[in-house]
FIDREN-269108 format. One line per 3 residues: for each residue x, y, z of C-alpha. Coordinates in nm, 4 decimals. Last residue first. Layout:
BEGIN
X/Y/Z; ...
END
This chain:
BEGIN
0.9338/-0.0531/-0.4820; 1.1238/-0.2191/-0.1951; 1.3689/0.0714/-0.1488
1.0965/0.3339/-0.1123; 0.9843/0.2072/0.2271; 1.3332/0.1898/0.3733
1.4688/0.5212/0.2524; 1.1370/0.7004/0.3040; 1.1095/0.5778/0.6629
1.4533/0.7090/0.7501; 1.4178/1.0473/0.5782; 1.0678/1.1062/0.7152
1.1603/1.0175/1.0743; 1.4911/1.2013/1.0991; 1.3763/1.4880/1.3281
1.1007/1.2798/1.4900; 1.3234/0.9987/1.6204; 1.2514/0.6712/1.4385
1.0575/0.3485/1.5003; 0.7229/0.5311/1.5294; 0.7415/0.6076/1.1577
0.7360/0.2396/1.0677; 0.4561/0.1311/1.3011; 0.2354/0.4150/1.1785
0.2915/0.3133/0.8170; 0.2367/-0.0560/0.8944; -0.0828/-0.0331/1.1007
-0.3160/-0.1072/0.8055; -0.0674/-0.3286/0.6216; -0.0586/-0.6275/0.8563
-0.4257/-0.6503/0.9439; -0.5027/-0.5506/0.5855; -0.2936/-0.8409/0.4536
-0.4975/-1.0739/0.6733; -0.8199/-0.9333/0.5331; -0.6867/-0.9601/0.1786
-0.5957/-1.3284/0.2154; -0.9499/-1.3938/0.3350; -1.0903/-1.1974/0.0400
-0.8824/-1.4009/-0.2040; -1.0321/-1.7214/-0.0658; -1.3811/-1.5701/-0.0638
-1.3530/-1.4571/-0.4252; -1.1939/-1.7811/-0.5441; -1.4742/-1.9866/-0.3912
-1.7293/-1.7773/-0.5780; -1.5366/-1.7912/-0.9086; -1.4562/-2.1644/-0.9152
-1.1303/-2.2507/-1.0958; -0.9791/-2.4946/-0.8460; -0.6659/-2.2758/-0.8343
-0.8380/-2.0271/-0.6042; -0.8825/-2.2991/-0.3419; -0.5119/-2.3831/-0.3576
-0.4268/-2.0150/-0.3174; -0.6501/-2.0061/-0.0077; -0.4800/-2.3110/0.1431
-0.1345/-2.1608/0.0904; -0.2390/-1.8309/0.2550; -0.4204/-1.9715/0.5593
-0.1341/-2.0499/0.7961; 0.1342/-1.7998/0.6949; -0.1168/-1.5304/0.6038
-0.3013/-1.5659/0.9347; 0.0249/-1.5554/1.1287; 0.1281/-1.2379/0.9477
-0.2099/-1.0699/0.9980; -0.2287/-1.1527/1.3685; 0.1279/-1.0282/1.4082
0.0368/-0.6947/1.2489; -0.2405/-0.6371/1.5000; -0.0302/-0.7413/1.7980
0.2685/-0.5304/1.6951; 0.0706/-0.2178/1.6177; -0.1300/-0.2082/1.9404
-0.4844/-0.3090/2.0336; -0.6317/0.0425/2.0474; -0.4553/0.2331/1.7700
-0.3984/-0.1000/1.5938; -0.7724/-0.1478/1.5609; -0.8033/0.1980/1.4054
-0.5559/0.0978/1.1344; -0.7386/-0.2328/1.0916; -1.0613/-0.0422/1.0321
-0.8974/0.2034/0.7921; -0.7644/-0.0935/0.5881; -1.0890/-0.2979/0.5866
-1.2601/-0.1067/0.2993; -0.9631/-0.1016/0.0610; -0.8187/-0.4453/0.1334
-1.0593/-0.7393/0.1392; -1.3834/-0.5758/0.0268; -1.2431/-0.3653/-0.2570
-0.9550/-0.5943/-0.3516; -1.1786/-0.9007/-0.3486; -1.4299/-0.7216/-0.5703
-1.1563/-0.6198/-0.8151; -1.0065/-0.9711/-0.8263; -1.3430/-1.1315/-0.8949
-1.4012/-0.8767/-1.1710; -1.0583/-0.9519/-1.3173; -1.1329/-1.3250/-1.3031
-1.4411/-1.2852/-1.5204; -1.4575/-1.6629/-1.5772; -1.2029/-1.8517/-1.3712
-0.9815/-2.0563/-1.5994; -1.0119/-2.4377/-1.5927; -0.7190/-2.4746/-1.5605
-0.5713/-2.1711/-1.3898; -0.2979/-1.9868/-1.5795; -0.4913/-1.7367/-1.7892
-0.7959/-1.5971/-1.6087; -0.7204/-1.6772/-1.2462; -0.3432/-1.6349/-1.2657
-0.3807/-1.3116/-1.4605; -0.5979/-1.1700/-1.1822; -0.3601/-1.3123/-0.9219
-0.0641/-1.1070/-1.0471; -0.2034/-0.7762/-0.9235; -0.4168/-0.8504/-0.6177
-0.2567/-1.1467/-0.4429; 0.1015/-1.1391/-0.5674; 0.1168/-0.7600/-0.5643
-0.0213/-0.7376/-0.2100; 0.1784/-1.0197/-0.0534; 0.5104/-0.9091/-0.1977
0.4509/-0.5418/-0.1182; 0.3281/-0.6039/0.2367; 0.6084/-0.8395/0.3300
0.8650/-0.6233/0.1537; 0.7316/-0.3206/0.3439; 0.8563/-0.4835/0.6683
1.2072/-0.5647/0.5476; 1.3506/-0.2227/0.4603; 1.1875/-0.0253/0.7446
1.2968/-0.3009/0.9826; 1.6564/-0.2485/0.8714; 1.6250/0.1233/0.9470
1.4831/0.0531/1.2925; 1.7788/-0.1710/1.3733; 2.0226/0.0866/1.2218
1.9167/0.3929/1.4248; 2.1474/0.3355/1.7233; 2.4437/0.2780/1.4931
2.4024/0.6020/1.3000; 2.2896/0.5625/0.9410; 1.9896/0.7959/0.9640
2.1998/1.0637/1.1356; 2.4073/1.1215/0.8215; 2.0914/1.1524/0.6145
1.9411/1.4051/0.8563; 2.2445/1.6350/0.7980; 2.3767/1.7774/1.1239
2.2601/2.1250/1.2198; 2.4817/2.4242/1.2814; 2.5605/2.4856/0.9131
2.1938/2.5005/0.8243; 2.1304/2.8098/1.0353; 1.7595/2.8531/0.9740
1.6735/2.6380/1.2729; 1.8909/2.8567/1.4976; 1.7148/3.1736/1.3884
1.3765/3.0073/1.4247; 1.4289/2.9065/1.7865; 1.5545/2.5625/1.8811
1.3981/2.2355/1.9810; 1.1742/2.2259/1.6760; 0.9606/1.9151/1.6559
0.6280/2.0687/1.5609; 0.7879/2.3836/1.4216; 0.6260/2.3416/1.0836
0.3911/2.0433/1.0953; 0.1271/2.1863/0.8600; 0.3924/2.2677/0.5990
0.2365/2.4447/0.3041; 0.2998/2.4925/-0.0644; -0.0058/2.6133/-0.2503
-0.1828/2.4475/-0.5414; -0.3811/2.6575/-0.7858; -0.1776/2.6891/-1.1053
0.0712/2.4043/-1.0639; -0.1839/2.1823/-0.8925; -0.4294/2.2339/-1.1776
-0.1617/2.1643/-1.4391; -0.0590/1.8447/-1.2615; -0.4197/1.7278/-1.2496
-0.4559/1.8023/-1.6205; -0.1420/1.5988/-1.6906; -0.2952/1.3042/-1.5059
-0.5329/1.2709/-1.7994; -0.2473/1.1782/-2.0337; -0.2290/0.8452/-1.8514
-0.5414/0.7474/-2.0448; -0.3155/0.6816/-2.3434; -0.1469/0.3978/-2.1555
-0.4819/0.2423/-2.0631; -0.5937/0.2608/-2.4287; -0.2855/0.1023/-2.5870
-0.3775/-0.2526/-2.4810; -0.6888/-0.2286/-2.7002; -0.4948/-0.2028/-3.0265
-0.4192/-0.5442/-3.1737; -0.3773/-0.7638/-2.8669; -0.6949/-0.6389/-2.7022
-0.8869/-0.6469/-3.0313; -0.7879/-1.0088/-3.0908; -0.8857/-1.1094/-2.7396
-1.2272/-0.9518/-2.7917; -1.3183/-0.6207/-2.6360; -1.6032/-0.5278/-2.4002
-1.5490/-0.7685/-2.1101; -1.1705/-0.7747/-2.1234; -1.1708/-0.3969/-2.1498
-1.4060/-0.3610/-1.8546; -1.1986/-0.5921/-1.6347; -0.8730/-0.4197/-1.7243
-1.0168/-0.0774/-1.6500; -1.1583/-0.2129/-1.3238; -0.8178/-0.3457/-1.2255
-0.6563/-0.0113/-1.2978; -0.9119/0.1631/-1.0788; -0.8605/-0.0928/-0.8022
-0.4859/-0.0465/-0.8182; -0.5316/0.3293/-0.7827; -0.7653/0.2686/-0.4899
-0.4812/0.0767/-0.3275; -0.2843/0.4010/-0.2896; -0.5876/0.5672/-0.1314
-0.6182/0.2831/0.1194; -0.2521/0.2905/0.2185; -0.2741/0.6637/0.2928
-0.5932/0.6013/0.4907; -0.4053/0.3339/0.6865; -0.1584/0.5950/0.8071
-0.4448/0.8089/0.9336; -0.5956/0.5210/1.1308; -0.2686/0.3934/1.2718
-0.1549/0.7432/1.3663; -0.4610/0.8014/1.5820; -0.3006/0.7319/1.9215
-0.0068/0.9505/1.8211; -0.2236/1.2596/1.8011; -0.2046/1.4097/1.4516
0.0791/1.6486/1.3842
END
């Protein structure tokens, strides 16, 4: 188990890698919109990203043939010897402990907190590309490229930095700065984006991204620190997975 003081940084790396998938998809969309005409996109171009999903099959085959199961945290939280740990009948189910009264406040927070991140992220860096190119009048030229650059410099690169910041400043303070920034600046930045100017839209989206990073960078560490170690994964997974 990583030292607790570094959990923010390592948790933010998980967030960063997940966002890299969004960036890759955004780049595919940007390239296709640049290379293909609207007619070609509607006719057959939209099928290409779906067909590219076949490539993940090769990754699965590699993991099946060469991957090895391992548990780097085995015994990290064990309070009993191996013989006792292997006796499943003597241990209470983690799921039953998750819903105990003393664990409910943390469980509720694990439901609500990812909603803030998920809603802000998908609105700003998934839906916003369509907003800029289709719904804004006048439309922002190369809106998908603007969106990709904002995602790279506003979310992916800053996330590890905000995770490290939370290791020193604290999770609550770092996340609060991001939430307050989103509440105050978010509506103004969306209004700037709606003017239809690419440069202004980039900086407005970037500012939203920075504030989202301040909230999202420490989020994974903040969530897992809410729960006792022996039910941590079950509790956090229930709350975090529910908003997807």
